[in-house]
MIMI-737057 format. One record per residue (C-alpha): residue number from 1; x, y, z. Coordinates in nm, 3 decimals, padded with zeros to 5 digits. Example, Ala and Ser with C-alpha at 12.3 -4.5 7.8 and 13.67 -1.06 7.14 Angstrom:
<atoms>
<atom><num>1</num><xx>01.230</xx><yy>-00.450</yy><zz>00.780</zz></atom>
<atom><num>2</num><xx>01.367</xx><yy>-00.106</yy><zz>00.714</zz></atom>
</atoms>
This chain:
<atoms>
<atom><num>1</num><xx>-01.758</xx><yy>-01.484</yy><zz>-00.610</zz></atom>
<atom><num>2</num><xx>-01.796</xx><yy>-01.260</yy><zz>-00.915</zz></atom>
<atom><num>3</num><xx>-01.668</xx><yy>-00.908</yy><zz>-00.953</zz></atom>
<atom><num>4</num><xx>-02.016</xx><yy>-00.773</yy><zz>-00.892</zz></atom>
<atom><num>5</num><xx>-01.979</xx><yy>-00.825</yy><zz>-00.520</zz></atom>
<atom><num>6</num><xx>-01.635</xx><yy>-00.671</yy><zz>-00.525</zz></atom>
<atom><num>7</num><xx>-01.784</xx><yy>-00.375</yy><zz>-00.710</zz></atom>
<atom><num>8</num><xx>-02.035</xx><yy>-00.330</yy><zz>-00.431</zz></atom>
<atom><num>9</num><xx>-01.751</xx><yy>-00.351</yy><zz>-00.183</zz></atom>
<atom><num>10</num><xx>-01.551</xx><yy>-00.102</yy><zz>-00.387</zz></atom>
<atom><num>11</num><xx>-01.784</xx><yy>00.182</yy><zz>-00.476</zz></atom>
<atom><num>12</num><xx>-01.602</xx><yy>00.460</yy><zz>-00.656</zz></atom>
<atom><num>13</num><xx>-01.288</xx><yy>00.244</yy><zz>-00.673</zz></atom>
<atom><num>14</num><xx>-01.120</xx><yy>00.446</yy><zz>-00.944</zz></atom>
<atom><num>15</num><xx>-01.279</xx><yy>00.773</yy><zz>-00.851</zz></atom>
<atom><num>16</num><xx>-01.286</xx><yy>00.985</yy><zz>-00.539</zz></atom>
<atom><num>17</num><xx>-01.197</xx><yy>00.801</yy><zz>-00.217</zz></atom>
<atom><num>18</num><xx>-01.481</xx><yy>00.717</yy><zz>00.020</zz></atom>
<atom><num>19</num><xx>-01.547</xx><yy>00.924</yy><zz>00.325</zz></atom>
<atom><num>20</num><xx>-01.329</xx><yy>00.837</yy><zz>00.623</zz></atom>
<atom><num>21</num><xx>-01.651</xx><yy>00.777</yy><zz>00.819</zz></atom>
<atom><num>22</num><xx>-01.769</xx><yy>00.511</yy><zz>00.572</zz></atom>
<atom><num>23</num><xx>-01.597</xx><yy>00.218</yy><zz>00.746</zz></atom>
<atom><num>24</num><xx>-01.738</xx><yy>00.328</yy><zz>01.081</zz></atom>
<atom><num>25</num><xx>-02.091</xx><yy>00.354</yy><zz>00.942</zz></atom>
<atom><num>26</num><xx>-02.061</xx><yy>00.018</yy><zz>00.773</zz></atom>
<atom><num>27</num><xx>-01.920</xx><yy>-00.132</yy><zz>01.093</zz></atom>
<atom><num>28</num><xx>-02.236</xx><yy>-00.031</yy><zz>01.273</zz></atom>
<atom><num>29</num><xx>-02.443</xx><yy>-00.219</yy><zz>01.018</zz></atom>
<atom><num>30</num><xx>-02.227</xx><yy>-00.526</yy><zz>01.076</zz></atom>
<atom><num>31</num><xx>-02.228</xx><yy>-00.544</yy><zz>01.453</zz></atom>
<atom><num>32</num><xx>-02.530</xx><yy>-00.343</yy><zz>01.554</zz></atom>
<atom><num>33</num><xx>-02.462</xx><yy>-00.148</yy><zz>01.870</zz></atom>
<atom><num>34</num><xx>-02.105</xx><yy>-00.270</yy><zz>01.932</zz></atom>
<atom><num>35</num><xx>-01.872</xx><yy>00.028</yy><zz>01.967</zz></atom>
<atom><num>36</num><xx>-01.574</xx><yy>-00.135</yy><zz>01.798</zz></atom>
<atom><num>37</num><xx>-01.526</xx><yy>-00.391</yy><zz>01.525</zz></atom>
<atom><num>38</num><xx>-01.198</xx><yy>-00.575</yy><zz>01.493</zz></atom>
<atom><num>39</num><xx>-01.072</xx><yy>-00.673</yy><zz>01.151</zz></atom>
<atom><num>40</num><xx>-01.056</xx><yy>-01.034</yy><zz>01.268</zz></atom>
<atom><num>41</num><xx>-01.421</xx><yy>-01.023</yy><zz>01.374</zz></atom>
<atom><num>42</num><xx>-01.516</xx><yy>-00.879</yy><zz>01.037</zz></atom>
<atom><num>43</num><xx>-01.316</xx><yy>-01.143</yy><zz>00.849</zz></atom>
<atom><num>44</num><xx>-01.472</xx><yy>-01.421</yy><zz>01.055</zz></atom>
<atom><num>45</num><xx>-01.809</xx><yy>-01.285</yy><zz>00.948</zz></atom>
<atom><num>46</num><xx>-01.691</xx><yy>-01.289</yy><zz>00.587</zz></atom>
<atom><num>47</num><xx>-01.601</xx><yy>-01.653</yy><zz>00.643</zz></atom>
<atom><num>48</num><xx>-01.966</xx><yy>-01.725</yy><zz>00.726</zz></atom>
<atom><num>49</num><xx>-02.083</xx><yy>-01.547</yy><zz>00.411</zz></atom>
<atom><num>50</num><xx>-02.151</xx><yy>-01.198</yy><zz>00.547</zz></atom>
<atom><num>51</num><xx>-02.107</xx><yy>-00.974</yy><zz>00.241</zz></atom>
<atom><num>52</num><xx>-02.151</xx><yy>-00.652</yy><zz>00.440</zz></atom>
<atom><num>53</num><xx>-01.846</xx><yy>-00.748</yy><zz>00.648</zz></atom>
<atom><num>54</num><xx>-01.646</xx><yy>-00.797</yy><zz>00.331</zz></atom>
<atom><num>55</num><xx>-01.763</xx><yy>-00.457</yy><zz>00.202</zz></atom>
<atom><num>56</num><xx>-01.651</xx><yy>-00.304</yy><zz>00.531</zz></atom>
<atom><num>57</num><xx>-01.298</xx><yy>-00.446</yy><zz>00.499</zz></atom>
<atom><num>58</num><xx>-01.271</xx><yy>-00.336</yy><zz>00.137</zz></atom>
<atom><num>59</num><xx>-01.382</xx><yy>00.017</yy><zz>00.225</zz></atom>
<atom><num>60</num><xx>-01.136</xx><yy>00.032</yy><zz>00.514</zz></atom>
<atom><num>61</num><xx>-00.831</xx><yy>-00.095</yy><zz>00.328</zz></atom>
<atom><num>62</num><xx>-00.894</xx><yy>00.015</yy><zz>-00.030</zz></atom>
<atom><num>63</num><xx>-00.687</xx><yy>00.333</yy><zz>-00.019</zz></atom>
<atom><num>64</num><xx>-00.384</xx><yy>00.190</yy><zz>00.164</zz></atom>
<atom><num>65</num><xx>-00.387</xx><yy>-00.115</yy><zz>-00.063</zz></atom>
<atom><num>66</num><xx>-00.394</xx><yy>00.095</yy><zz>-00.382</zz></atom>
<atom><num>67</num><xx>-00.119</xx><yy>00.310</yy><zz>-00.233</zz></atom>
<atom><num>68</num><xx>00.094</xx><yy>00.007</yy><zz>-00.153</zz></atom>
<atom><num>69</num><xx>00.050</xx><yy>-00.138</yy><zz>-00.501</zz></atom>
<atom><num>70</num><xx>00.128</xx><yy>00.198</yy><zz>-00.659</zz></atom>
<atom><num>71</num><xx>00.455</xx><yy>00.214</yy><zz>-00.467</zz></atom>
<atom><num>72</num><xx>00.532</xx><yy>-00.135</yy><zz>-00.594</zz></atom>
<atom><num>73</num><xx>00.445</xx><yy>-00.092</yy><zz>-00.962</zz></atom>
<atom><num>74</num><xx>00.434</xx><yy>00.288</yy><zz>-01.025</zz></atom>
<atom><num>75</num><xx>00.136</xx><yy>00.254</yy><zz>-01.255</zz></atom>
<atom><num>76</num><xx>-00.201</xx><yy>00.387</yy><zz>-01.134</zz></atom>
<atom><num>77</num><xx>-00.425</xx><yy>00.157</yy><zz>-01.338</zz></atom>
<atom><num>78</num><xx>-00.215</xx><yy>-00.149</yy><zz>-01.258</zz></atom>
<atom><num>79</num><xx>-00.218</xx><yy>-00.056</yy><zz>-00.888</zz></atom>
<atom><num>80</num><xx>-00.598</xx><yy>-00.048</yy><zz>-00.888</zz></atom>
<atom><num>81</num><xx>-00.618</xx><yy>-00.381</yy><zz>-01.073</zz></atom>
<atom><num>82</num><xx>-00.375</xx><yy>-00.545</yy><zz>-00.831</zz></atom>
<atom><num>83</num><xx>-00.561</xx><yy>-00.405</yy><zz>-00.531</zz></atom>
<atom><num>84</num><xx>-00.887</xx><yy>-00.550</yy><zz>-00.665</zz></atom>
<atom><num>85</num><xx>-00.715</xx><yy>-00.885</yy><zz>-00.711</zz></atom>
<atom><num>86</num><xx>-00.597</xx><yy>-00.875</yy><zz>-00.349</zz></atom>
<atom><num>87</num><xx>-00.954</xx><yy>-00.838</yy><zz>-00.225</zz></atom>
<atom><num>88</num><xx>-01.073</xx><yy>-01.110</yy><zz>-00.461</zz></atom>
<atom><num>89</num><xx>-00.811</xx><yy>-01.341</yy><zz>-00.312</zz></atom>
<atom><num>90</num><xx>-00.918</xx><yy>-01.242</yy><zz>00.038</zz></atom>
<atom><num>91</num><xx>-01.274</xx><yy>-01.340</yy><zz>-00.045</zz></atom>
<atom><num>92</num><xx>-01.176</xx><yy>-01.663</yy><zz>-00.218</zz></atom>
<atom><num>93</num><xx>-00.968</xx><yy>-01.760</yy><zz>00.086</zz></atom>
<atom><num>94</num><xx>-01.243</xx><yy>-01.682</yy><zz>00.335</zz></atom>
<atom><num>95</num><xx>-01.335</xx><yy>-02.042</yy><zz>00.413</zz></atom>
<atom><num>96</num><xx>-00.976</xx><yy>-02.130</yy><zz>00.506</zz></atom>
<atom><num>97</num><xx>-00.914</xx><yy>-01.810</yy><zz>00.705</zz></atom>
<atom><num>98</num><xx>-00.788</xx><yy>-01.862</yy><zz>01.060</zz></atom>
<atom><num>99</num><xx>-00.710</xx><yy>-01.567</yy><zz>01.291</zz></atom>
<atom><num>100</num><xx>-00.360</xx><yy>-01.686</yy><zz>01.377</zz></atom>
<atom><num>101</num><xx>-00.215</xx><yy>-01.341</yy><zz>01.301</zz></atom>
<atom><num>102</num><xx>-00.340</xx><yy>-00.985</yy><zz>01.266</zz></atom>
<atom><num>103</num><xx>-00.570</xx><yy>-00.938</yy><zz>00.971</zz></atom>
<atom><num>104</num><xx>-00.337</xx><yy>-00.675</yy><zz>00.824</zz></atom>
<atom><num>105</num><xx>-00.046</xx><yy>-00.919</yy><zz>00.839</zz></atom>
<atom><num>106</num><xx>-00.248</xx><yy>-01.172</yy><zz>00.640</zz></atom>
<atom><num>107</num><xx>-00.375</xx><yy>-00.904</yy><zz>00.399</zz></atom>
<atom><num>108</num><xx>-00.031</xx><yy>-00.760</yy><zz>00.324</zz></atom>
<atom><num>109</num><xx>00.117</xx><yy>-01.107</yy><zz>00.285</zz></atom>
<atom><num>110</num><xx>-00.136</xx><yy>-01.169</yy><zz>00.007</zz></atom>
<atom><num>111</num><xx>-00.062</xx><yy>-00.826</yy><zz>-00.142</zz></atom>
<atom><num>112</num><xx>00.315</xx><yy>-00.869</yy><zz>-00.124</zz></atom>
<atom><num>113</num><xx>00.309</xx><yy>-01.208</yy><zz>-00.293</zz></atom>
<atom><num>114</num><xx>00.087</xx><yy>-01.070</yy><zz>-00.569</zz></atom>
<atom><num>115</num><xx>00.301</xx><yy>-00.758</yy><zz>-00.621</zz></atom>
<atom><num>116</num><xx>00.628</xx><yy>-00.952</yy><zz>-00.625</zz></atom>
<atom><num>117</num><xx>00.493</xx><yy>-01.207</yy><zz>-00.872</zz></atom>
<atom><num>118</num><xx>00.360</xx><yy>-00.929</yy><zz>-01.093</zz></atom>
<atom><num>119</num><xx>00.700</xx><yy>-00.755</yy><zz>-01.089</zz></atom>
<atom><num>120</num><xx>00.873</xx><yy>-01.080</yy><zz>-01.186</zz></atom>
<atom><num>121</num><xx>00.625</xx><yy>-01.151</yy><zz>-01.464</zz></atom>
<atom><num>122</num><xx>00.656</xx><yy>-00.803</yy><zz>-01.615</zz></atom>
<atom><num>123</num><xx>01.023</xx><yy>-00.727</yy><zz>-01.555</zz></atom>
<atom><num>124</num><xx>01.108</xx><yy>-00.754</yy><zz>-01.924</zz></atom>
<atom><num>125</num><xx>00.818</xx><yy>-00.544</yy><zz>-02.044</zz></atom>
<atom><num>126</num><xx>00.880</xx><yy>-00.191</yy><zz>-02.160</zz></atom>
<atom><num>127</num><xx>00.773</xx><yy>00.039</yy><zz>-01.877</zz></atom>
<atom><num>128</num><xx>00.484</xx><yy>00.271</yy><zz>-01.951</zz></atom>
<atom><num>129</num><xx>00.534</xx><yy>00.642</yy><zz>-01.912</zz></atom>
<atom><num>130</num><xx>00.272</xx><yy>00.676</yy><zz>-01.641</zz></atom>
<atom><num>131</num><xx>00.436</xx><yy>00.904</yy><zz>-01.386</zz></atom>
<atom><num>132</num><xx>00.370</xx><yy>01.276</yy><zz>-01.416</zz></atom>
<atom><num>133</num><xx>00.507</xx><yy>01.554</yy><zz>-01.201</zz></atom>
<atom><num>134</num><xx>00.154</xx><yy>01.672</yy><zz>-01.122</zz></atom>
<atom><num>135</num><xx>00.013</xx><yy>01.326</yy><zz>-01.045</zz></atom>
<atom><num>136</num><xx>-00.160</xx><yy>01.308</yy><zz>-00.704</zz></atom>
<atom><num>137</num><xx>-00.019</xx><yy>01.074</yy><zz>-00.445</zz></atom>
<atom><num>138</num><xx>-00.222</xx><yy>00.750</yy><zz>-00.449</zz></atom>
<atom><num>139</num><xx>-00.259</xx><yy>00.749</yy><zz>-00.069</zz></atom>
<atom><num>140</num><xx>-00.310</xx><yy>01.112</yy><zz>00.028</zz></atom>
<atom><num>141</num><xx>-00.441</xx><yy>01.274</yy><zz>-00.288</zz></atom>
<atom><num>142</num><xx>-00.173</xx><yy>01.542</yy><zz>-00.246</zz></atom>
<atom><num>143</num><xx>00.049</xx><yy>01.654</yy><zz>-00.531</zz></atom>
<atom><num>144</num><xx>00.396</xx><yy>01.674</yy><zz>-00.375</zz></atom>
<atom><num>145</num><xx>00.565</xx><yy>01.750</yy><zz>-00.706</zz></atom>
<atom><num>146</num><xx>00.357</xx><yy>02.059</yy><zz>-00.779</zz></atom>
<atom><num>147</num><xx>00.516</xx><yy>02.395</yy><zz>-00.723</zz></atom>
<atom><num>148</num><xx>00.564</xx><yy>02.479</yy><zz>-00.359</zz></atom>
<atom><num>149</num><xx>00.535</xx><yy>02.855</yy><zz>-00.320</zz></atom>
<atom><num>150</num><xx>00.779</xx><yy>02.847</yy><zz>-00.029</zz></atom>
<atom><num>151</num><xx>01.058</xx><yy>02.726</yy><zz>-00.262</zz></atom>
<atom><num>152</num><xx>01.245</xx><yy>02.920</yy><zz>-00.525</zz></atom>
<atom><num>153</num><xx>01.295</xx><yy>02.786</yy><zz>-00.878</zz></atom>
<atom><num>154</num><xx>01.626</xx><yy>02.615</yy><zz>-00.800</zz></atom>
<atom><num>155</num><xx>01.483</xx><yy>02.449</yy><zz>-00.490</zz></atom>
<atom><num>156</num><xx>01.183</xx><yy>02.329</yy><zz>-00.694</zz></atom>
<atom><num>157</num><xx>01.416</xx><yy>02.159</yy><zz>-00.943</zz></atom>
<atom><num>158</num><xx>01.619</xx><yy>01.998</yy><zz>-00.665</zz></atom>
<atom><num>159</num><xx>01.303</xx><yy>01.873</yy><zz>-00.496</zz></atom>
<atom><num>160</num><xx>01.177</xx><yy>01.712</yy><zz>-00.816</zz></atom>
<atom><num>161</num><xx>01.516</xx><yy>01.558</yy><zz>-00.886</zz></atom>
<atom><num>162</num><xx>01.530</xx><yy>01.419</yy><zz>-00.533</zz></atom>
<atom><num>163</num><xx>01.181</xx><yy>01.266</yy><zz>-00.552</zz></atom>
<atom><num>164</num><xx>01.264</xx><yy>01.103</yy><zz>-00.884</zz></atom>
<atom><num>165</num><xx>01.594</xx><yy>00.973</yy><zz>-00.745</zz></atom>
<atom><num>166</num><xx>01.425</xx><yy>00.830</yy><zz>-00.436</zz></atom>
<atom><num>167</num><xx>01.169</xx><yy>00.644</yy><zz>-00.645</zz></atom>
<atom><num>168</num><xx>01.441</xx><yy>00.506</yy><zz>-00.868</zz></atom>
<atom><num>169</num><xx>01.672</xx><yy>00.396</yy><zz>-00.585</zz></atom>
<atom><num>170</num><xx>01.394</xx><yy>00.238</yy><zz>-00.377</zz></atom>
<atom><num>171</num><xx>01.276</xx><yy>00.049</yy><zz>-00.683</zz></atom>
<atom><num>172</num><xx>01.632</xx><yy>-00.076</yy><zz>-00.745</zz></atom>
<atom><num>173</num><xx>01.672</xx><yy>-00.225</yy><zz>-00.396</zz></atom>
<atom><num>174</num><xx>01.677</xx><yy>-00.605</yy><zz>-00.358</zz></atom>
<atom><num>175</num><xx>01.322</xx><yy>-00.733</yy><zz>-00.360</zz></atom>
<atom><num>176</num><xx>01.276</xx><yy>-00.798</yy><zz>00.011</zz></atom>
<atom><num>177</num><xx>01.444</xx><yy>-00.473</yy><zz>00.111</zz></atom>
<atom><num>178</num><xx>01.223</xx><yy>-00.279</yy><zz>-00.130</zz></atom>
<atom><num>179</num><xx>00.906</xx><yy>-00.433</yy><zz>00.010</zz></atom>
<atom><num>180</num><xx>01.018</xx><yy>-00.366</yy><zz>00.368</zz></atom>
<atom><num>181</num><xx>01.100</xx><yy>-00.001</yy><zz>00.296</zz></atom>
<atom><num>182</num><xx>00.765</xx><yy>00.058</yy><zz>00.126</zz></atom>
<atom><num>183</num><xx>00.579</xx><yy>-00.097</yy><zz>00.418</zz></atom>
<atom><num>184</num><xx>00.784</xx><yy>00.092</yy><zz>00.678</zz></atom>
<atom><num>185</num><xx>00.812</xx><yy>00.434</yy><zz>00.517</zz></atom>
<atom><num>186</num><xx>00.494</xx><yy>00.465</yy><zz>00.315</zz></atom>
<atom><num>187</num><xx>00.246</xx><yy>00.230</yy><zz>00.487</zz></atom>
<atom><num>188</num><xx>00.363</xx><yy>00.328</yy><zz>00.840</zz></atom>
<atom><num>189</num><xx>00.391</xx><yy>-00.038</yy><zz>00.943</zz></atom>
<atom><num>190</num><xx>00.606</xx><yy>-00.120</yy><zz>01.246</zz></atom>
<atom><num>191</num><xx>00.881</xx><yy>-00.382</yy><zz>01.269</zz></atom>
<atom><num>192</num><xx>00.651</xx><yy>-00.646</yy><zz>01.412</zz></atom>
<atom><num>193</num><xx>00.394</xx><yy>-00.604</yy><zz>01.134</zz></atom>
<atom><num>194</num><xx>00.657</xx><yy>-00.616</yy><zz>00.862</zz></atom>
<atom><num>195</num><xx>00.820</xx><yy>-00.918</yy><zz>01.023</zz></atom>
<atom><num>196</num><xx>00.485</xx><yy>-01.096</yy><zz>01.020</zz></atom>
<atom><num>197</num><xx>00.427</xx><yy>-01.023</yy><zz>00.652</zz></atom>
<atom><num>198</num><xx>00.777</xx><yy>-01.126</yy><zz>00.546</zz></atom>
<atom><num>199</num><xx>00.793</xx><yy>-01.419</yy><zz>00.791</zz></atom>
<atom><num>200</num><xx>01.107</xx><yy>-01.287</yy><zz>00.959</zz></atom>
<atom><num>201</num><xx>01.203</xx><yy>-01.221</yy><zz>01.318</zz></atom>
<atom><num>202</num><xx>01.185</xx><yy>-00.861</yy><zz>01.436</zz></atom>
<atom><num>203</num><xx>01.564</xx><yy>-00.846</yy><zz>01.465</zz></atom>
<atom><num>204</num><xx>01.605</xx><yy>-00.974</yy><zz>01.109</zz></atom>
<atom><num>205</num><xx>01.351</xx><yy>-00.715</yy><zz>00.991</zz></atom>
<atom><num>206</num><xx>01.540</xx><yy>-00.434</yy><zz>01.164</zz></atom>
<atom><num>207</num><xx>01.863</xx><yy>-00.556</yy><zz>01.005</zz></atom>
<atom><num>208</num><xx>01.696</xx><yy>-00.573</yy><zz>00.664</zz></atom>
<atom><num>209</num><xx>01.568</xx><yy>-00.217</yy><zz>00.692</zz></atom>
<atom><num>210</num><xx>01.901</xx><yy>-00.092</yy><zz>00.828</zz></atom>
<atom><num>211</num><xx>02.082</xx><yy>-00.228</yy><zz>00.523</zz></atom>
<atom><num>212</num><xx>01.820</xx><yy>-00.081</yy><zz>00.291</zz></atom>
<atom><num>213</num><xx>01.833</xx><yy>00.265</yy><zz>00.446</zz></atom>
<atom><num>214</num><xx>02.214</xx><yy>00.262</yy><zz>00.453</zz></atom>
<atom><num>215</num><xx>02.214</xx><yy>00.185</yy><zz>00.081</zz></atom>
<atom><num>216</num><xx>01.965</xx><yy>00.463</yy><zz>00.012</zz></atom>
<atom><num>217</num><xx>02.153</xx><yy>00.715</yy><zz>00.226</zz></atom>
<atom><num>218</num><xx>02.476</xx><yy>00.638</yy><zz>00.041</zz></atom>
<atom><num>219</num><xx>02.315</xx><yy>00.658</yy><zz>-00.302</zz></atom>
<atom><num>220</num><xx>02.118</xx><yy>00.972</yy><zz>-00.220</zz></atom>
<atom><num>221</num><xx>02.383</xx><yy>01.159</yy><zz>-00.023</zz></atom>
<atom><num>222</num><xx>02.410</xx><yy>01.428</yy><zz>-00.290</zz></atom>
<atom><num>223</num><xx>02.052</xx><yy>01.526</yy><zz>-00.196</zz></atom>
<atom><num>224</num><xx>02.108</xx><yy>01.502</yy><zz>00.180</zz></atom>
<atom><num>225</num><xx>02.161</xx><yy>01.871</yy><zz>00.252</zz></atom>
<atom><num>226</num><xx>01.929</xx><yy>02.153</yy><zz>00.172</zz></atom>
<atom><num>227</num><xx>01.655</xx><yy>01.933</yy><zz>00.026</zz></atom>
<atom><num>228</num><xx>01.298</xx><yy>01.877</yy><zz>00.124</zz></atom>
<atom><num>229</num><xx>01.079</xx><yy>01.577</yy><zz>00.066</zz></atom>
<atom><num>230</num><xx>01.049</xx><yy>01.235</yy><zz>00.218</zz></atom>
<atom><num>231</num><xx>01.235</xx><yy>00.915</yy><zz>00.157</zz></atom>
</atoms>
């Protein structure tokens, strides 16, 4: 596969996000009159060479995948490049795909391995100054660090300090804890999904997240009262 196909699957990749109805419309073109398309069904069609099914999956998971990679690397351009690489790997692995787990479990396992390897390979590089206070969130398009008219000046400063501290402390967590927190808090994945990606039991996943959140609560306790924002 060349990047031309991925480009067709990723229209407007670095620009405005596609309409939320795009995956539904594309699903109709894949399965005709069927009311619902499962990700597994779509991936099995990709396995047979159906490029429209691949485009459907890319459209559906582009934004969450860029968001996940952004949380992992904190660099917008790198997040987009890594997300593209994830979908390339999905396509290259199509012939060996077997629906033994949820498609999202398989997808995020590919993404996690790629993100972790990238972090290891670039750990000694000088970080780029890519984070700005007015930078839109990669998932929602919102700008949580912009002035909130409901807050006074002191509260604005505290909010920005808290957001910066959260990013820093999450990034400093042990690798597996960091990945689990990002999946749980920012990707809204449940224990079972995270367990599948990390190849852990659900109880081990809960324990992993408990330790991570306890560490974050302890390190961020100075921001615990009177602050607004999300962990």
